[in-house]
Backbone of each chain as nested JSON, in Angstrom:
{
  "chains": [
    {"id": "A", "residues": [
      {"number": 1, "name": "MET", "atoms": {"N": [63.157, -65.941, 22.906], "CA": [63.176, -64.235, 22.863], "C": [63.574, -63.903, 21.475]}},
      {"number": 2, "name": "ALA", "atoms": {"N": [63.715, -65.275, 20.403], "CA": [63.846, -64.524, 18.961], "C": [62.624, -63.58, 18.689]}},
      {"number": 3, "name": "GLU", "atoms": {"N": [61.495, -64.47, 19.409], "CA": [60.204, -63.751, 18.872], "C": [59.947, -62.363, 19.384]}},
      {"number": 4, "name": "PHE", "atoms": {"N": [60.459, -62.082, 20.699], "CA": [60.301, -60.959, 21.131], "C": [61.252, -59.827, 20.36]}},
      {"number": 5, "name": "LEU", "atoms": {"N": [62.311, -60.193, 20.235], "CA": [63.499, -59.018, 18.93], "C": [62.759, -59.262, 17.946]}},
      {"number": 6, "name": "LEU", "atoms": {"N": [62.49, -60.111, 17.021], "CA": [61.668, -59.459, 16.193], "C": [60.731, -58.94, 16.057]}},
      {"number": 7, "name": "ALA", "atoms": {"N": [59.576, -58.963, 16.996], "CA": [58.849, -58.01, 17.358], "C": [58.586, -56.435, 17.722]}},
      {"number": 8, "name": "CYS", "atoms": {"N": [60.187, -56.68, 18.026], "CA": [60.388, -55.168, 18.498], "C": [60.724, -54.702, 17.223]}},
      {"number": 9, "name": "ALA", "atoms": {"N": [61.532, -55.542, 16.399], "CA": [62.279, -54.632, 15.04], "C": [61.255, -54.576, 14.09]}},
      {"number": 10, "name": "GLY", "atoms": {"N": [60.023, -55.265, 14.294], "CA": [59.232, -54.703, 13.385], "C": [58.298, -53.38, 14.158]}},
      {"number": 11, "name": "PHE", "atoms": {"N": [58.418, -53.197, 15.416], "CA": [57.806, -52.284, 15.815], "C": [58.601, -51.054, 15.641]}},
      {"number": 12, "name": "ILE", "atoms": {"N": [59.518, -50.983, 15.619], "CA": [60.563, -50.107, 15.742], "C": [60.584, -49.286, 14.002]}},
      {"number": 13, "name": "LEU", "atoms": {"N": [60.355, -50.353, 13.267], "CA": [59.909, -50.343, 11.841], "C": [59.261, -49.459, 11.243]}},
      {"number": 14, "name": "ALA", "atoms": {"N": [58.134, -49.832, 12.076], "CA": [56.765, -49.148, 11.824], "C": [56.774, -47.915, 12.512]}},
      {"number": 15, "name": "ALA", "atoms": {"N": [57.333, -47.871, 13.365], "CA": [57.128, -46.148, 14.47], "C": [58.163, -45.102, 13.272]}},
      {"number": 16, "name": "VAL", "atoms": {"N": [58.956, -46.045, 12.604], "CA": [59.878, -45.093, 11.662], "C": [59.434, -44.581, 10.56]}},
      {"number": 17, "name": "ALA", "atoms": {"N": [58.707, -45.886, 10.069], "CA": [57.886, -45.618, 8.719], "C": [56.896, -44.411, 9.173]}},
      {"number": 18, "name": "VAL", "atoms": {"N": [56.388, -44.196, 10.09], "CA": [55.077, -43.46, 10.52], "C": [55.779, -41.991, 10.692]}},
      {"number": 19, "name": "GLY", "atoms": {"N": [57.234, -42.083, 11.015], "CA": [57.975, -40.623, 10.579], "C": [58.296, -40.079, 9.274]}},
      {"number": 20, "name": "LEU", "atoms": {"N": [57.985, -41.017, 8.665], "CA": [58.139, -40.784, 6.964], "C": [57.235, -39.623, 6.531]}},
      {"number": 21, "name": "VAL", "atoms": {"N": [56.273, -39.534, 7.017], "CA": [54.998, -38.578, 7.157], "C": [55.596, -37.028, 7.041]}},
      {"number": 22, "name": "ARG", "atoms": {"N": [56.816, -36.834, 7.756], "CA": [57.772, -35.62, 7.573], "C": [58.155, -35.49, 6.265]}},
      {"number": 23, "name": "VAL", "atoms": {"N": [58.52, -36.336, 5.393], "CA": [58.953, -35.972, 4.384], "C": [58.085, -35.198, 3.377]}},
      {"number": 24, "name": "LEU", "atoms": {"N": [57.246, -35.774, 3.405], "CA": [55.554, -35.187, 2.896], "C": [55.078, -33.694, 2.939]}},
      {"number": 25, "name": "ARG", "atoms": {"N": [55.213, -33.45, 4.602], "CA": [54.668, -32.282, 5.154], "C": [55.789, -31.225, 4.738]}},
      {"number": 26, "name": "GLY", "atoms": {"N": [57.198, -31.658, 5.254], "CA": [58.256, -30.896, 4.781], "C": [58.03, -29.985, 6.264]}},
      {"number": 27, "name": "PRO", "atoms": {"N": [58.071, -28.379, 6.202], "CA": [58.404, -27.505, 5.265], "C": [59.555, -27.589, 4.646]}},
      {"number": 28, "name": "ALA", "atoms": {"N": [60.594, -27.135, 5.423], "CA": [62.328, -27.227, 4.807], "C": [62.525, -28.461, 4.424]}},
      {"number": 29, "name": "ASP", "atoms": {"N": [63.402, -28.525, 3.362], "CA": [63.933, -29.65, 3.12], "C": [64.987, -30.194, 4.096]}},
      {"number": 30, "name": "ALA", "atoms": {"N": [65.482, -29.385, 5.235], "CA": [66.306, -30.161, 6.532], "C": [65.147, -30.882, 7.153]}},
      {"number": 31, "name": "ASP", "atoms": {"N": [63.637, -30.601, 7.689], "CA": [63.025, -31.716, 8.04], "C": [63.142, -32.473, 7.319]}},
      {"number": 32, "name": "ARG", "atoms": {"N": [62.905, -32.699, 5.553], "CA": [62.71, -33.694, 4.85], "C": [64.242, -34.844, 5.25]}},
      {"number": 33, "name": "MET", "atoms": {"N": [64.884, -34.253, 5.349], "CA": [66.394, -34.901, 5.403], "C": [66.127, -35.341, 7.316]}},
      {"number": 34, "name": "LEU", "atoms": {"N": [65.758, -35.129, 7.967], "CA": [65.691, -35.283, 9.641], "C": [64.754, -36.802, 9.429]}},
      {"number": 35, "name": "ALA", "atoms": {"N": [63.725, -36.865, 8.876], "CA": [63.054, -37.683, 8.705], "C": [63.637, -39.137, 8.288]}},
      {"number": 36, "name": "ALA", "atoms": {"N": [64.54, -39.111, 6.935], "CA": [65.683, -39.741, 6.235], "C": [66.82, -40.181, 7.814]}},
      {"number": 37, "name": "GLN", "atoms": {"N": [67.061, -39.264, 8.117], "CA": [67.749, -39.923, 9.325], "C": [67.396, -40.506, 10.376]}},
      {"number": 38, "name": "LEU", "atoms": {"N": [66.201, -40.125, 10.735], "CA": [65.885, -41.323, 11.619], "C": [65.322, -42.445, 11.036]}},
      {"number": 39, "name": "LEU", "atoms": {"N": [65.273, -42.531, 9.56], "CA": [64.914, -43.807, 9.201], "C": [66.526, -44.711, 9.095]}},
      {"number": 40, "name": "GLY", "atoms": {"N": [67.277, -43.972, 9.08], "CA": [68.811, -44.95, 8.571], "C": [69.04, -44.983, 10.072]}},
      {"number": 41, "name": "THR", "atoms": {"N": [68.795, -44.364, 11.305], "CA": [69.246, -45.064, 12.808], "C": [68.221, -45.998, 13.21]}},
      {"number": 42, "name": "GLY", "atoms": {"N": [67.008, -45.734, 12.824], "CA": [66.03, -47.174, 12.944], "C": [66.438, -47.84, 12.232]}},
      {"number": 43, "name": "GLY", "atoms": {"N": [66.59, -47.951, 10.634], "CA": [66.931, -49.114, 10.092], "C": [68.186, -50.055, 10.474]}},
      {"number": 44, "name": "VAL", "atoms": {"N": [69.007, -49.178, 11.134], "CA": [70.585, -49.755, 11.757], "C": [70.028, -50.804, 13.219]}},
      {"number": 45, "name": "ALA", "atoms": {"N": [69.185, -49.973, 13.965], "CA": [68.801, -50.843, 14.873], "C": [67.771, -52.354, 14.598]}},
      {"number": 46, "name": "VAL", "atoms": {"N": [66.929, -52.029, 13.393], "CA": [66.003, -53.326, 12.837], "C": [67.132, -54.198, 12.257]}},
      {"number": 47, "name": "LEU", "atoms": {"N": [68.176, -54.234, 11.721], "CA": [69.332, -55.071, 11.366], "C": [69.491, -55.584, 12.506]}},
      {"number": 48, "name": "LEU", "atoms": {"N": [69.951, -54.869, 13.363], "CA": [70.983, -55.438, 14.682], "C": [70.06, -56.742, 15.642]}},
      {"number": 49, "name": "LEU", "atoms": {"N": [68.335, -55.927, 15.466], "CA": [67.847, -57.168, 16.176], "C": [67.271, -58.195, 15.347]}},
      {"number": 50, "name": "VAL", "atoms": {"N": [67.68, -58.001, 14.18], "CA": [67.532, -59.269, 13.364], "C": [68.515, -60.076, 13.537]}},
      {"number": 51, "name": "ALA", "atoms": {"N": [69.587, -59.604, 13.286], "CA": [70.886, -60.388, 13.103], "C": [70.93, -60.685, 14.73]}},
      {"number": 52, "name": "ALA", "atoms": {"N": [70.531, -60.242, 15.697], "CA": [70.399, -61.295, 17.183], "C": [69.537, -61.765, 17.33]}},
      {"number": 53, "name": "ALA", "atoms": {"N": [68.336, -62.063, 16.332], "CA": [67.226, -63.065, 16.399], "C": [67.141, -64.078, 15.58]}},
      {"number": 54, "name": "THR", "atoms": {"N": [67.708, -63.882, 14.569], "CA": [68.135, -65.016, 13.679], "C": [69.485, -65.462, 13.782]}},
      {"number": 55, "name": "GLY", "atoms": {"N": [70.411, -65.353, 14.276], "CA": [71.744, -65.303, 14.429], "C": [72.442, -65.528, 13.425]}},
      {"number": 56, "name": "VAL", "atoms": {"N": [71.929, -64.837, 12.064], "CA": [73.207, -64.849, 11.053], "C": [73.884, -63.539, 11.143]}},
      {"number": 57, "name": "SER", "atoms": {"N": [75.224, -63.322, 11.719], "CA": [75.577, -62.177, 11.957], "C": [76.379, -61.605, 11.047]}},
      {"number": 58, "name": "ALA", "atoms": {"N": [76.024, -61.872, 9.724], "CA": [76.638, -61.257, 8.745], "C": [75.564, -59.958, 8.31]}},
      {"number": 59, "name": "VAL", "atoms": {"N": [74.206, -59.806, 8.857], "CA": [73.216, -58.826, 9.157], "C": [73.878, -57.833, 9.398]}},
      {"number": 60, "name": "VAL", "atoms": {"N": [75.188, -57.851, 10.804], "CA": [75.468, -57.086, 11.803], "C": [76.085, -55.997, 9.967]}},
      {"number": 61, "name": "ASP", "atoms": {"N": [76.966, -56.635, 9.329], "CA": [77.779, -55.555, 8.564], "C": [76.783, -54.758, 7.543]}},
      {"number": 62, "name": "VAL", "atoms": {"N": [75.615, -55.234, 7.507], "CA": [74.975, -54.812, 6.369], "C": [74.183, -53.123, 7.249]}},
      {"number": 63, "name": "ALA", "atoms": {"N": [73.953, -53.744, 8.781], "CA": [73.816, -52.778, 9.427], "C": [74.825, -51.263, 9.497]}},
      {"number": 64, "name": "LEU", "atoms": {"N": [76.237, -52.146, 9.498], "CA": [77.128, -51.157, 9.652], "C": [77.097, -50.265, 8.252]}},
      {"number": 65, "name": "THR", "atoms": {"N": [76.82, -50.805, 7.263], "CA": [77.122, -50.313, 5.684], "C": [75.695, -49.103, 5.686]}},
      {"number": 66, "name": "LEU", "atoms": {"N": [74.581, -49.32, 6.256], "CA": [73.677, -48.701, 6.009], "C": [73.977, -47.042, 7.017]}},
      {"number": 67, "name": "ALA", "atoms": {"N": [74.229, -47.344, 8.157], "CA": [74.723, -46.241, 8.92], "C": [75.784, -45.446, 8.12]}},
      {"number": 68, "name": "LEU", "atoms": {"N": [77.092, -45.765, 7.447], "CA": [77.559, -45.462, 6.721], "C": [76.815, -44.588, 5.756]}},
      {"number": 69, "name": "VAL", "atoms": {"N": [76.241, -45.329, 4.68], "CA": [75.051, -44.962, 3.851], "C": [74.296, -43.486, 4.348]}},
      {"number": 70, "name": "SER", "atoms": {"N": [73.578, -43.699, 5.09], "CA": [72.765, -42.613, 5.544], "C": [73.279, -41.583, 6.142]}},
      {"number": 71, "name": "THR", "atoms": {"N": [74.436, -41.542, 6.382], "CA": [75.686, -40.333, 6.628], "C": [76.084, -39.859, 5.566]}},
      {"number": 72, "name": "PHE", "atoms": {"N": [76.13, -40.509, 4.591], "CA": [76.58, -39.881, 3.561], "C": [75.571, -39.044, 2.654]}},
      {"number": 73, "name": "ALA", "atoms": {"N": [74.466, -39.921, 2.819], "CA": [73.452, -39.123, 2.335], "C": [73.062, -37.788, 2.717]}},
      {"number": 74, "name": "SER", "atoms": {"N": [72.976, -37.43, 4.344], "CA": [72.899, -36.387, 4.713], "C": [73.981, -35.321, 4.524]}},
      {"number": 75, "name": "ALA", "atoms": {"N": [75.481, -35.96, 4.359], "CA": [76.392, -35.204, 4.153], "C": [75.873, -34.591, 2.638]}},
      {"number": 76, "name": "ALA", "atoms": {"N": [75.686, -35.455, 1.769], "CA": [75.591, -34.777, 0.434], "C": [74.469, -34.073, 0.419]}},
      {"number": 77, "name": "PHE", "atoms": {"N": [73.401, -33.983, 1.1], "CA": [72.346, -32.79, 0.951], "C": [72.941, -31.416, 1.878]}},
      {"number": 78, "name": "VAL", "atoms": {"N": [73.63, -31.875, 2.759], "CA": [74.232, -30.41, 2.908], "C": [74.905, -29.692, 1.958]}},
      {"number": 79, "name": "ALA", "atoms": {"N": [76.279, -30.658, 1.296], "CA": [76.48, -30.219, 0.426], "C": [76.426, -29.515, -0.643]}},
      {"number": 80, "name": "THR", "atoms": {"N": [75.071, -30.348, -1.166], "CA": [74.332, -29.962, -2.226], "C": [73.644, -28.211, -2.02]}},
      {"number": 81, "name": "SER", "atoms": {"N": [73.374, -28.374, -1.169], "CA": [72.234, -27.508, -0.291], "C": [73.094, -26.039, -0.171]}},
      {"number": 82, "name": "ASP", "atoms": {"N": [74.305, -26.365, 0.398], "CA": [74.863, -25.079, 0.566], "C": [75.964, -24.659, -0.604]}},
      {"number": 83, "name": "GLY", "atoms": {"N": [75.362, -25.551, -2.036], "CA": [76.228, -24.527, -3.316], "C": [75.056, -24.171, -3.96]}},
      {"number": 84, "name": "GLU", "atoms": {"N": [74.106, -24.043, -3.908], "CA": [73.34, -23.403, -4.638], "C": [73.001, -21.972, -4.399]}}
    ]},
    {"id": "B", "residues": [
      {"number": 1, "name": "MET", "atoms": {"N": [71.137, -67.064, 35.868], "CA": [71.748, -65.847, 35.686], "C": [71.258, -65.854, 34.137]}},
      {"number": 2, "name": "SER", "atoms": {"N": [70.778, -67.127, 33.239], "CA": [70.65, -66.178, 31.747], "C": [69.151, -66.166, 31.769]}},
      {"number": 3, "name": "PHE", "atoms": {"N": [68.191, -66.201, 32.899], "CA": [66.942, -65.477, 33.15], "C": [67.281, -64.064, 33.12]}},
      {"number": 4, "name": "VAL", "atoms": {"N": [67.967, -63.959, 34.127], "CA": [68.654, -62.502, 34.348], "C": [68.876, -61.198, 33.378]}},
      {"number": 5, "name": "LEU", "atoms": {"N": [69.753, -62.357, 32.414], "CA": [70.415, -61.314, 31.246], "C": [69.331, -61.247, 30.56]}},
      {"number": 6, "name": "ASP", "atoms": {"N": [68.126, -62.354, 30.083], "CA": [67.098, -62.202, 28.945], "C": [65.98, -61.026, 29.376]}},
      {"number": 7, "name": "VAL", "atoms": {"N": [66.019, -60.862, 30.934], "CA": [65.027, -59.702, 31.391], "C": [65.507, -58.356, 30.951]}},
      {"number": 8, "name": "PHE", "atoms": {"N": [66.668, -58.38, 31.513], "CA": [67.753, -57.199, 31.082], "C": [67.48, -56.613, 29.733]}},
      {"number": 9, "name": "THR", "atoms": {"N": [67.866, -57.926, 28.808], "CA": [67.65, -57.678, 27.158], "C": [66.278, -57.04, 26.535]}},
      {"number": 10, "name": "VAL", "atoms": {"N": [65.209, -57.713, 27.653], "CA": [63.666, -57.217, 26.815], "C": [63.713, -55.797, 27.971]}},
      {"number": 11, "name": "VAL", "atoms": {"N": [64.193, -55.759, 29.047], "CA": [63.91, -54.146, 29.529], "C": [64.912, -53.064, 28.462]}},
      {"number": 12, "name": "ALA", "atoms": {"N": [65.994, -53.812, 28.197], "CA": [66.741, -52.441, 27.342], "C": [66.355, -52.345, 26.211]}},
      {"number": 13, "name": "VAL", "atoms": {"N": [65.761, -53.088, 25.518], "CA": [65.458, -53.205, 24.186], "C": [63.904, -52.667, 24.107]}},
      {"number": 14, "name": "ALA", "atoms": {"N": [62.999, -52.562, 25.077], "CA": [61.928, -51.692, 24.889], "C": [61.858, -50.675, 25.274]}},
      {"number": 15, "name": "ALA", "atoms": {"N": [63.07, -50.385, 26.13], "CA": [63.222, -48.954, 26.32], "C": [63.659, -48.068, 25.357]}},
      {"number": 16, "name": "GLY", "atoms": {"N": [64.474, -49.079, 24.264], "CA": [64.969, -48.493, 22.96], "C": [64.147, -48.321, 22.146]}},
      {"number": 17, "name": "ALA", "atoms": {"N": [62.987, -49.255, 22.049], "CA": [61.71, -49.09, 21.249], "C": [61.159, -47.677, 21.633]}},
      {"number": 18, "name": "PHE", "atoms": {"N": [60.897, -47.353, 22.647], "CA": [60.16, -46.104, 23.23], "C": [61.049, -45.042, 22.751]}},
      {"number": 19, "name": "PHE", "atoms": {"N": [62.011, -45.061, 23.023], "CA": [62.755, -43.553, 22.724], "C": [62.83, -43.591, 20.483]}},
      {"number": 20, "name": "PHE", "atoms": {"N": [62.379, -44.454, 20.162], "CA": [62.635, -44.446, 18.561], "C": [61.189, -43.947, 18.383]}},
      {"number": 21, "name": "VAL", "atoms": {"N": [60.025, -44.504, 19.443], "CA": [58.574, -43.779, 18.929], "C": [58.222, -42.362, 19.331]}},
      {"number": 22, "name": "ALA", "atoms": {"N": [59.273, -42.026, 20.474], "CA": [59.519, -40.713, 21.027], "C": [59.76, -39.847, 20.036]}},
      {"number": 23, "name": "GLY", "atoms": {"N": [60.906, -40.518, 19.078], "CA": [61.601, -39.497, 18.333], "C": [60.537, -39.53, 17.033]}},
      {"number": 24, "name": "THR", "atoms": {"N": [59.915, -40.454, 16.473], "CA": [58.899, -40.041, 15.511], "C": [57.993, -39.116, 16.029]}},
      {"number": 25, "name": "VAL", "atoms": {"N": [57.547, -39.445, 17.217], "CA": [56.139, -38.221, 17.868], "C": [56.803, -36.938, 17.676]}},
      {"number": 26, "name": "GLY", "atoms": {"N": [57.811, -36.706, 18.166], "CA": [58.563, -35.531, 18.442], "C": [58.802, -34.854, 16.987]}},
      {"number": 27, "name": "LEU", "atoms": {"N": [59.378, -35.837, 15.943], "CA": [59.623, -35.049, 14.591], "C": [58.187, -35.069, 13.978]}},
      {"number": 28, "name": "LEU", "atoms": {"N": [56.972, -35.316, 14.264], "CA": [55.756, -35.387, 13.686], "C": [55.134, -33.796, 14.389]}},
      {"number": 29, "name": "ARG", "atoms": {"N": [55.479, -33.633, 15.784], "CA": [54.931, -33.025, 16.309], "C": [55.498, -31.395, 16.737]}},
      {"number": 30, "name": "PHE", "atoms": {"N": [56.741, -31.432, 16.818], "CA": [57.347, -30.381, 16.742], "C": [57.065, -29.271, 15.903]}},
      {"number": 31, "name": "PRO", "atoms": {"N": [57.27, -28.258, 16.568], "CA": [56.72, -26.6, 15.763], "C": [58.089, -26.391, 14.703]}},
      {"number": 32, "name": "ASP", "atoms": {"N": [59.148, -26.17, 15.057], "CA": [60.279, -25.671, 13.945], "C": [61.188, -26.882, 13.814]}},
      {"number": 33, "name": "SER", "atoms": {"N": [62.178, -26.649, 12.887], "CA": [63.288, -27.419, 12.405], "C": [64.359, -27.963, 13.86]}},
      {"number": 34, "name": "LEU", "atoms": {"N": [64.674, -26.949, 14.559], "CA": [65.429, -27.421, 15.662], "C": [64.961, -28.137, 16.554]}},
      {"number": 35, "name": "CYS", "atoms": {"N": [63.791, -27.7, 17.002], "CA": [63.11, -28.406, 17.726], "C": [62.824, -30.09, 17.412]}},
      {"number": 36, "name": "ARG", "atoms": {"N": [62.826, -30.228, 16.271], "CA": [62.662, -31.413, 15.534], "C": [63.888, -32.231, 15.777]}},
      {"number": 37, "name": "LEU", "atoms": {"N": [65.059, -31.551, 15.191], "CA": [66.225, -31.873, 15.612], "C": [66.555, -32.66, 16.866]}},
      {"number": 38, "name": "HIS", "atoms": {"N": [66.043, -31.873, 17.97], "CA": [66.084, -31.954, 19.369], "C": [65.616, -33.459, 19.641]}},
      {"number": 39, "name": "ALA", "atoms": {"N": [64.232, -34.009, 18.765], "CA": [64.064, -34.889, 19.165], "C": [64.209, -36.032, 18.44]}},
      {"number": 40, "name": "LEU", "atoms": {"N": [65.392, -36.044, 17.364], "CA": [65.774, -36.912, 16.765], "C": [66.842, -37.255, 17.157]}},
      {"number": 41, "name": "THR", "atoms": {"N": [67.891, -36.531, 17.777], "CA": [69.426, -36.886, 18.48], "C": [68.749, -37.787, 19.829]}},
      {"number": 42, "name": "LYS", "atoms": {"N": [67.637, -37.487, 20.142], "CA": [67.017, -38.63, 21.393], "C": [66.986, -40.14, 20.755]}},
      {"number": 43, "name": "ALA", "atoms": {"N": [66.225, -39.956, 20.006], "CA": [66.234, -41.62, 19.1], "C": [67.486, -41.872, 18.753]}},
      {"number": 44, "name": "ASP", "atoms": {"N": [68.432, -41.567, 17.823], "CA": [69.562, -41.537, 17.635], "C": [70.173, -42.269, 18.772]}},
      {"number": 45, "name": "ASN", "atoms": {"N": [70.728, -41.305, 19.658], "CA": [71.471, -41.808, 20.787], "C": [70.977, -42.429, 21.544]}},
      {"number": 46, "name": "LEU", "atoms": {"N": [69.758, -42.537, 22.632], "CA": [69.455, -43.229, 23.36], "C": [68.707, -44.466, 22.647]}},
      {"number": 47, "name": "GLY", "atoms": {"N": [67.774, -44.481, 21.64], "CA": [67.41, -45.623, 21.511], "C": [68.267, -46.623, 21.076]}},
      {"number": 48, "name": "LEU", "atoms": {"N": [69.231, -45.758, 19.624], "CA": [70.016, -47.163, 19.133], "C": [70.979, -47.59, 20.183]}},
      {"number": 49, "name": "GLY", "atoms": {"N": [71.252, -46.577, 21.163], "CA": [72.174, -47.246, 22.269], "C": [71.551, -48.112, 23.484]}},
      {"number": 50, "name": "LEU", "atoms": {"N": [70.318, -48.36, 23.377], "CA": [69.683, -49.113, 24.746], "C": [69.517, -50.355, 23.701]}},
      {"number": 51, "name": "VAL", "atoms": {"N": [69.112, -50.353, 22.425], "CA": [69.153, -51.538, 21.795], "C": [70.403, -52.19, 21.758]}},
      {"number": 52, "name": "VAL", "atoms": {"N": [71.456, -51.726, 21.485], "CA": [72.446, -52.559, 21.213], "C": [73.018, -52.463, 22.864]}},
      {"number": 53, "name": "LEU", "atoms": {"N": [72.651, -51.776, 23.799], "CA": [73.12, -52.773, 25.157], "C": [72.111, -54.065, 25.727]}},
      {"number": 54, "name": "GLY", "atoms": {"N": [70.856, -53.481, 24.788], "CA": [70.387, -55.003, 25.02], "C": [70.69, -55.987, 24.678]}},
      {"number": 55, "name": "LEU", "atoms": {"N": [71.01, -56.152, 23.495], "CA": [71.824, -57.189, 22.367], "C": [73.004, -57.856, 23.105]}},
      {"number": 56, "name": "LEU", "atoms": {"N": [73.534, -57.09, 24.023], "CA": [74.791, -57.445, 24.363], "C": [74.955, -58.905, 25.04]}},
      {"number": 57, "name": "PRO", "atoms": {"N": [73.78, -59.397, 25.73], "CA": [74.037, -60.421, 26.155], "C": [73.591, -61.425, 25.708]}},
      {"number": 58, "name": "GLN", "atoms": {"N": [72.689, -60.973, 24.454], "CA": [72.809, -62.216, 24.042], "C": [73.766, -62.753, 22.515]}},
      {"number": 59, "name": "VAL", "atoms": {"N": [75.069, -62.082, 22.3], "CA": [75.537, -62.561, 21.382], "C": [76.836, -63.642, 22.197]}},
      {"number": 60, "name": "GLU", "atoms": {"N": [77.478, -64.152, 21.792], "CA": [78.148, -64.889, 22.339], "C": [79.873, -64.258, 21.724]}},
      {"number": 61, "name": "GLY", "atoms": {"N": [80.669, -64.272, 22.675], "CA": [82.109, -64.032, 22.281], "C": [82.325, -62.202, 22.503]}},
      {"number": 62, "name": "ALA", "atoms": {"N": [83.371, -62.182, 22.672], "CA": [83.905, -60.703, 22.852], "C": [83.952, -59.895, 21.71]}},
      {"number": 63, "name": "LEU", "atoms": {"N": [83.993, -60.791, 20.523], "CA": [84.21, -60.241, 19.225], "C": [83.081, -59.412, 18.667]}},
      {"number": 64, "name": "ALA", "atoms": {"N": [81.748, -60.364, 18.777], "CA": [80.509, -59.679, 18.183], "C": [80.156, -58.677, 19.243]}},
      {"number": 65, "name": "ALA", "atoms": {"N": [80.354, -58.813, 20.115], "CA": [79.741, -57.798, 21.131], "C": [80.806, -56.604, 20.855]}},
      {"number": 66, "name": "GLY", "atoms": {"N": [82.123, -56.724, 20.417], "CA": [82.713, -55.415, 19.977], "C": [82.018, -55.177, 18.718]}},
      {"number": 67, "name": "ARG", "atoms": {"N": [81.811, -55.895, 17.887], "CA": [81.072, -55.275, 16.872], "C": [79.459, -54.545, 16.412]}},
      {"number": 68, "name": "LEU", "atoms": {"N": [79.053, -54.762, 17.474], "CA": [77.862, -54.251, 17.753], "C": [78.136, -52.748, 18.507]}},
      {"number": 69, "name": "ILE", "atoms": {"N": [79.155, -52.796, 19.409], "CA": [79.518, -51.583, 19.785], "C": [80.353, -50.784, 18.862]}},
      {"number": 70, "name": "ALA", "atoms": {"N": [80.928, -51.231, 18.078], "CA": [81.534, -50.608, 16.868], "C": [80.322, -49.768, 16.243]}},
      {"number": 71, "name": "VAL", "atoms": {"N": [79.263, -50.635, 15.822], "CA": [78.491, -49.869, 14.817], "C": [77.345, -48.773, 15.776]}},
      {"number": 72, "name": "TRP", "atoms": {"N": [77.598, -49.419, 17.09], "CA": [76.981, -47.861, 17.924], "C": [77.581, -46.56, 17.844]}},
      {"number": 73, "name": "LEU", "atoms": {"N": [78.711, -46.827, 18.491], "CA": [79.9, -45.823, 18.05], "C": [79.947, -45.296, 16.852]}},
      {"number": 74, "name": "LEU", "atoms": {"N": [79.896, -46.042, 15.58], "CA": [79.702, -45.107, 14.492], "C": [78.803, -44.446, 14.025]}},
      {"number": 75, "name": "ALA", "atoms": {"N": [77.641, -44.632, 14.373], "CA": [76.058, -44.299, 14.353], "C": [76.365, -42.543, 15.576]}},
      {"number": 76, "name": "GLN", "atoms": {"N": [77.187, -42.917, 16.422], "CA": [77.15, -41.862, 17.467], "C": [77.961, -41.082, 16.599]}},
      {"number": 77, "name": "LEU", "atoms": {"N": [79.104, -41.322, 16.272], "CA": [80.009, -39.974, 16.037], "C": [79.253, -39.548, 14.585]}},
      {"number": 78, "name": "ALA", "atoms": {"N": [78.478, -40.393, 13.14], "CA": [77.992, -39.595, 12.2], "C": [77.095, -39.077, 12.418]}},
      {"number": 79, "name": "GLY", "atoms": {"N": [75.671, -39.615, 13.339], "CA": [74.817, -38.817, 13.962], "C": [75.045, -36.988, 14.248]}},
      {"number": 80, "name": "THR", "atoms": {"N": [75.913, -37.16, 15.265], "CA": [76.72, -36.035, 15.879], "C": [77.052, -35.018, 14.519]}},
      {"number": 81, "name": "THR", "atoms": {"N": [77.718, -35.817, 13.793], "CA": [78.075, -34.732, 12.699], "C": [77.059, -34.486, 12.189]}},
      {"number": 82, "name": "VAL", "atoms": {"N": [76.156, -35.038, 11.592], "CA": [75.205, -34.923, 10.492], "C": [74.109, -34.054, 11.281]}},
      {"number": 83, "name": "THR", "atoms": {"N": [73.958, -33.977, 12.198], "CA": [72.868, -33.285, 12.786], "C": [73.171, -31.94, 13.136]}},
      {"number": 84, "name": "GLN", "atoms": {"N": [74.57, -31.469, 13.461], "CA": [75.335, -30.376, 13.455], "C": [75.11, -30.17, 11.884]}},
      {"number": 85, "name": "LEU", "atoms": {"N": [75.386, -30.847, 10.774], "CA": [75.526, -30.382, 9.797], "C": [73.764, -29.897, 9.419]}},
      {"number": 86, "name": "LEU", "atoms": {"N": [73.031, -30.507, 9.565], "CA": [71.612, -29.996, 9.295], "C": [71.007, -28.786, 9.798]}},
      {"number": 87, "name": "ALA", "atoms": {"N": [71.472, -28.674, 11.219], "CA": [71.137, -27.941, 12.259], "C": [71.69, -26.511, 11.44]}},
      {"number": 88, "name": "ARG", "atoms": {"N": [72.863, -26.609, 10.752], "CA": [73.401, -25.265, 10.47], "C": [72.863, -25.255, 8.574]}},
      {"number": 89, "name": "SER", "atoms": {"N": [72.149, -26.017, 8.136], "CA": [71.424, -25.956, 7.098], "C": [70.292, -25.22, 7.487]}},
      {"number": 90, "name": "ALA", "atoms": {"N": [69.544, -25.723, 8.472], "CA": [68.552, -25.52, 8.45], "C": [68.144, -23.548, 9.29]}},
      {"number": 91, "name": "ARG", "atoms": {"N": [69.741, -23.416, 9.625], "CA": [69.376, -22.033, 10.251], "C": [69.912, -21.174, 9.17]}},
      {"number": 92, "name": "ARG", "atoms": {"N": [70.478, -21.701, 8.219], "CA": [70.717, -20.486, 7.149], "C": [69.563, -20.756, 6.141]}},
      {"number": 93, "name": "SER", "atoms": {"N": [68.681, -21.27, 6.178], "CA": [67.62, -21.297, 4.823], "C": [66.403, -20.826, 5.133]}},
      {"number": 94, "name": "GLY", "atoms": {"N": [66.27, -20.286, 6.554], "CA": [64.789, -19.764, 6.973], "C": [65.383, -18.881, 8.168]}},
      {"number": 95, "name": "PRO", "atoms": {"N": [64.454, -18.169, 8.591], "CA": [64.782, -17.396, 9.968], "C": [64.061, -18.267, 11.151]}},
      {"number": 96, "name": "LEU", "atoms": {"N": [64.649, -18.308, 12.232], "CA": [64.098, -19.034, 13.21], "C": [63.035, -18.607, 13.82]}},
      {"number": 97, "name": "ALA", "atoms": {"N": [62.381, -19.677, 14.16], "CA": [61.115, -19.525, 14.525], "C": [60.948, -19.178, 16.159]}}
    ]}
  ]
}
């Protein structure tokens, strides 16, 4: 089961990383932020899978922190782009 | 019983991975920002939700399961708020296609 969960984690990470092409292509800044948002959510899923596969439950806390930080990143983007 | 739970985990996690791929494809292929936002929310909600659902039988104890659900709920709440803000920002910055 652990091998399957780790394989799924790698698969999701690869899929989300391909989505980062949107950061290069744009065209609007909001599109770039969407790719970062997908990376945040995908990263949370990957960390949860790794936590279950390895049995290190502290990784769940890392996932929780990543979810919080990616939210703050998007909120900061909206706050600064509205200010200009 | 453990075999049934393992099958449930495999099916749910694989379905979650599928939704992440669908989100990526939508993000790359859809024509404008609001369409891409639509694809992204499916990956956010269903992808992460199915992965968490699939992992629930693999953790022992109600506390560990509760932590997983707490992560999912935070991601749901944050994702909903953030996509709303991003949609407003995309709408303001350019004319709707």
